[in-house]
mmCIF file of the C-alpha atoms, coordinates in Angstrom:
data_MODEL
# 
_entry.id   MODEL 
# 
loop_
_atom_site.group_PDB 
_atom_site.id 
_atom_site.type_symbol 
_atom_site.label_atom_id 
_atom_site.label_alt_id 
_atom_site.label_comp_id 
_atom_site.label_asym_id 
_atom_site.label_entity_id 
_atom_site.label_seq_id 
_atom_site.pdbx_PDB_ins_code 
_atom_site.Cartn_x 
_atom_site.Cartn_y 
_atom_site.Cartn_z 
_atom_site.occupancy 
_atom_site.B_iso_or_equiv 
_atom_site.pdbx_formal_charge 
_atom_site.auth_seq_id 
_atom_site.auth_comp_id 
_atom_site.auth_asym_id 
_atom_site.auth_atom_id 
_atom_site.pdbx_PDB_model_num 
ATOM 1  C CA . MET A 1 1  ? 10.042  10.276  15.093  1.00 0.00 ? 1  MET A CA 1 
ATOM 2  C CA . SER A 1 2  ? 13.415  8.018   15.105  1.00 0.00 ? 2  SER A CA 1 
ATOM 3  C CA . LYS A 1 3  ? 15.398  7.575   11.855  1.00 0.00 ? 3  LYS A CA 1 
ATOM 4  C CA . LYS A 1 4  ? 15.560  3.562   12.074  1.00 0.00 ? 4  LYS A CA 1 
ATOM 5  C CA . ASN A 1 5  ? 11.478  3.937   11.745  1.00 0.00 ? 5  ASN A CA 1 
ATOM 6  C CA . GLU A 1 6  ? 11.171  6.031   9.287   1.00 0.00 ? 6  GLU A CA 1 
ATOM 7  C CA . LYS A 1 7  ? 13.851  4.071   6.835   1.00 0.00 ? 7  LYS A CA 1 
ATOM 8  C CA . GLU A 1 8  ? 11.468  1.013   7.674   1.00 0.00 ? 8  GLU A CA 1 
ATOM 9  C CA . LEU A 1 9  ? 8.323   3.023   6.685   1.00 0.00 ? 9  LEU A CA 1 
ATOM 10 C CA . LEU A 1 10 ? 9.860   4.166   2.985   1.00 0.00 ? 10 LEU A CA 1 
ATOM 11 C CA . LYS A 1 11 ? 11.438  0.697   2.816   1.00 0.00 ? 11 LYS A CA 1 
ATOM 12 C CA . THR A 1 12 ? 8.325   -1.241  3.557   1.00 0.00 ? 12 THR A CA 1 
ATOM 13 C CA . TYR A 1 13 ? 6.024   1.031   0.957   1.00 0.00 ? 13 TYR A CA 1 
ATOM 14 C CA . GLU A 1 14 ? 8.489   0.632   -1.910  1.00 0.00 ? 14 GLU A CA 1 
ATOM 15 C CA . GLN A 1 15 ? 8.383   -2.927  -1.303  1.00 0.00 ? 15 GLN A CA 1 
ATOM 16 C CA . TYR A 1 16 ? 4.773   -2.878  -0.953  1.00 0.00 ? 16 TYR A CA 1 
ATOM 17 C CA . LEU A 1 17 ? 4.506   -0.379  -4.391  1.00 0.00 ? 17 LEU A CA 1 
ATOM 18 C CA . ALA A 1 18 ? 6.642   -3.149  -6.400  1.00 0.00 ? 18 ALA A CA 1 
ATOM 19 C CA . TYR A 1 19 ? 4.272   -5.608  -5.370  1.00 0.00 ? 19 TYR A CA 1 
ATOM 20 C CA . PHE A 1 20 ? 0.928   -4.084  -6.076  1.00 0.00 ? 20 PHE A CA 1 
ATOM 21 C CA . LEU A 1 21 ? 2.463   -2.585  -9.610  1.00 0.00 ? 21 LEU A CA 1 
ATOM 22 C CA . ASP A 1 22 ? 3.774   -6.967  -10.273 1.00 0.00 ? 22 ASP A CA 1 
ATOM 23 C CA . SER A 1 23 ? 0.091   -7.777  -8.990  1.00 0.00 ? 23 SER A CA 1 
ATOM 24 C CA . ASP A 1 24 ? 1.087   -9.358  -6.460  1.00 0.00 ? 24 ASP A CA 1 
ATOM 25 C CA . MET A 1 25 ? -1.506  -9.935  -3.908  1.00 0.00 ? 25 MET A CA 1 
ATOM 26 C CA . ASN A 1 26 ? 0.521   -12.946 -1.873  1.00 0.00 ? 26 ASN A CA 1 
ATOM 27 C CA . GLY A 1 27 ? 3.416   -10.030 -1.492  1.00 0.00 ? 27 GLY A CA 1 
ATOM 28 C CA . ILE A 1 28 ? 0.472   -7.187  -0.780  1.00 0.00 ? 28 ILE A CA 1 
ATOM 29 C CA . ASN A 1 29 ? -1.158  -9.810  1.783   1.00 0.00 ? 29 ASN A CA 1 
ATOM 30 C CA . SER A 1 30 ? 2.672   -10.196 3.719   1.00 0.00 ? 30 SER A CA 1 
ATOM 31 C CA . LEU A 1 31 ? 3.159   -6.473  4.145   1.00 0.00 ? 31 LEU A CA 1 
ATOM 32 C CA . VAL A 1 32 ? -0.398  -5.955  5.668   1.00 0.00 ? 32 VAL A CA 1 
ATOM 33 C CA . LYS A 1 33 ? -1.730  -6.250  8.839   1.00 0.00 ? 33 LYS A CA 1 
ATOM 34 C CA . PHE A 1 34 ? -5.369  -7.362  8.760   1.00 0.00 ? 34 PHE A CA 1 
ATOM 35 C CA . PRO A 1 35 ? -8.561  -6.130  9.612   1.00 0.00 ? 35 PRO A CA 1 
ATOM 36 C CA . ILE A 1 36 ? -7.327  -2.662  8.409   1.00 0.00 ? 36 ILE A CA 1 
ATOM 37 C CA . THR A 1 37 ? -10.001 0.068   7.845   1.00 0.00 ? 37 THR A CA 1 
ATOM 38 C CA . TYR A 1 38 ? -10.458 1.154   4.717   1.00 0.00 ? 38 TYR A CA 1 
ATOM 39 C CA . ILE A 1 39 ? -11.806 4.708   4.247   1.00 0.00 ? 39 ILE A CA 1 
ATOM 40 C CA . ALA A 1 40 ? -13.743 6.446   1.418   1.00 0.00 ? 40 ALA A CA 1 
ATOM 41 C CA . ASP A 1 41 ? -16.800 7.524   -0.071  1.00 0.00 ? 41 ASP A CA 1 
ATOM 42 C CA . GLY A 1 42 ? -17.140 9.449   3.486   1.00 0.00 ? 42 GLY A CA 1 
ATOM 43 C CA . GLU A 1 43 ? -17.375 6.018   4.853   1.00 0.00 ? 43 GLU A CA 1 
ATOM 44 C CA . CYS A 1 44 ? -15.593 3.166   6.817   1.00 0.00 ? 44 CYS A CA 1 
ATOM 45 C CA . LYS A 1 45 ? -15.144 0.063   6.349   1.00 0.00 ? 45 LYS A CA 1 
ATOM 46 C CA . LEU A 1 46 ? -13.201 -2.718  8.598   1.00 0.00 ? 46 LEU A CA 1 
ATOM 47 C CA . LEU A 1 47 ? -11.842 -4.901  5.759   1.00 0.00 ? 47 LEU A CA 1 
ATOM 48 C CA . ASP A 1 48 ? -10.434 -9.051  6.312   1.00 0.00 ? 48 ASP A CA 1 
ATOM 49 C CA . ALA A 1 49 ? -8.714  -8.760  2.766   1.00 0.00 ? 49 ALA A CA 1 
ATOM 50 C CA . PHE A 1 50 ? -6.840  -6.122  0.528   1.00 0.00 ? 50 PHE A CA 1 
ATOM 51 C CA . PRO A 1 51 ? -9.535  -4.004  -0.963  1.00 0.00 ? 51 PRO A CA 1 
ATOM 52 C CA . VAL A 1 52 ? -8.708  -4.068  -4.155  1.00 0.00 ? 52 VAL A CA 1 
ATOM 53 C CA . THR A 1 53 ? -6.780  -6.266  -7.037  1.00 0.00 ? 53 THR A CA 1 
ATOM 54 C CA . PRO A 1 54 ? -3.835  -4.485  -8.449  1.00 0.00 ? 54 PRO A CA 1 
ATOM 55 C CA . LYS A 1 55 ? -4.118  -5.962  -12.078 1.00 0.00 ? 55 LYS A CA 1 
ATOM 56 C CA . GLU A 1 56 ? -8.182  -5.277  -12.086 1.00 0.00 ? 56 GLU A CA 1 
ATOM 57 C CA . MET A 1 57 ? -7.594  -1.746  -11.570 1.00 0.00 ? 57 MET A CA 1 
ATOM 58 C CA . MET A 1 58 ? -4.970  -1.105  -13.278 1.00 0.00 ? 58 MET A CA 1 
ATOM 59 C CA . GLU A 1 59 ? -6.636  -2.487  -16.426 1.00 0.00 ? 59 GLU A CA 1 
ATOM 60 C CA . ASN A 1 60 ? -10.132 -0.926  -15.277 1.00 0.00 ? 60 ASN A CA 1 
ATOM 61 C CA . LYS A 1 61 ? -8.103  2.723   -14.759 1.00 0.00 ? 61 LYS A CA 1 
ATOM 62 C CA . GLN A 1 62 ? -5.192  2.284   -18.164 1.00 0.00 ? 62 GLN A CA 1 
ATOM 63 C CA . TRP A 1 63 ? -2.595  2.558   -15.319 1.00 0.00 ? 63 TRP A CA 1 
ATOM 64 C CA . ASP A 1 64 ? 0.266   1.027   -17.038 1.00 0.00 ? 64 ASP A CA 1 
ATOM 65 C CA . THR A 1 65 ? 3.067   1.687   -14.119 1.00 0.00 ? 65 THR A CA 1 
ATOM 66 C CA . THR A 1 66 ? 4.090   4.207   -11.704 1.00 0.00 ? 66 THR A CA 1 
ATOM 67 C CA . VAL A 1 67 ? 7.998   5.811   -12.226 1.00 0.00 ? 67 VAL A CA 1 
ATOM 68 C CA . ASP A 1 68 ? 9.201   8.678   -10.520 1.00 0.00 ? 68 ASP A CA 1 
ATOM 69 C CA . THR A 1 69 ? 7.545   8.080   -6.427  1.00 0.00 ? 69 THR A CA 1 
ATOM 70 C CA . GLU A 1 70 ? 8.489   10.926  -4.361  1.00 0.00 ? 70 GLU A CA 1 
ATOM 71 C CA . THR A 1 71 ? 7.012   9.182   -0.754  1.00 0.00 ? 71 THR A CA 1 
ATOM 72 C CA . TYR A 1 72 ? 7.307   11.411  2.600   1.00 0.00 ? 72 TYR A CA 1 
ATOM 73 C CA . VAL A 1 73 ? 6.904   10.033  6.511   1.00 0.00 ? 73 VAL A CA 1 
ATOM 74 C CA . HIS A 1 74 ? 5.792   12.790  8.349   1.00 0.00 ? 74 HIS A CA 1 
ATOM 75 C CA . GLY A 1 75 ? 5.631   11.081  11.325  1.00 0.00 ? 75 GLY A CA 1 
ATOM 76 C CA . THR A 1 76 ? 5.691   7.119   12.722  1.00 0.00 ? 76 THR A CA 1 
ATOM 77 C CA . ASN A 1 77 ? 4.897   5.525   16.230  1.00 0.00 ? 77 ASN A CA 1 
ATOM 78 C CA . SER A 1 78 ? 5.627   2.016   17.535  1.00 0.00 ? 78 SER A CA 1 
# 
């Protein structure tokens, strides 16, 4: 795994988290390449749009924000 790929991935994830916490769907969509595979509840779905709306999800879960995250990259490819 190259350090360049690792740094690029971490930067992208940090931007994604910032967009998510701001409920910025345009920002999220600027980072995601569709279609994506969504895996949950024992099934896989191929999606052409982001599967959740951050604002709605945060309201439903009474989730205010996320702080002090630690993110690790365990491997990348081109």
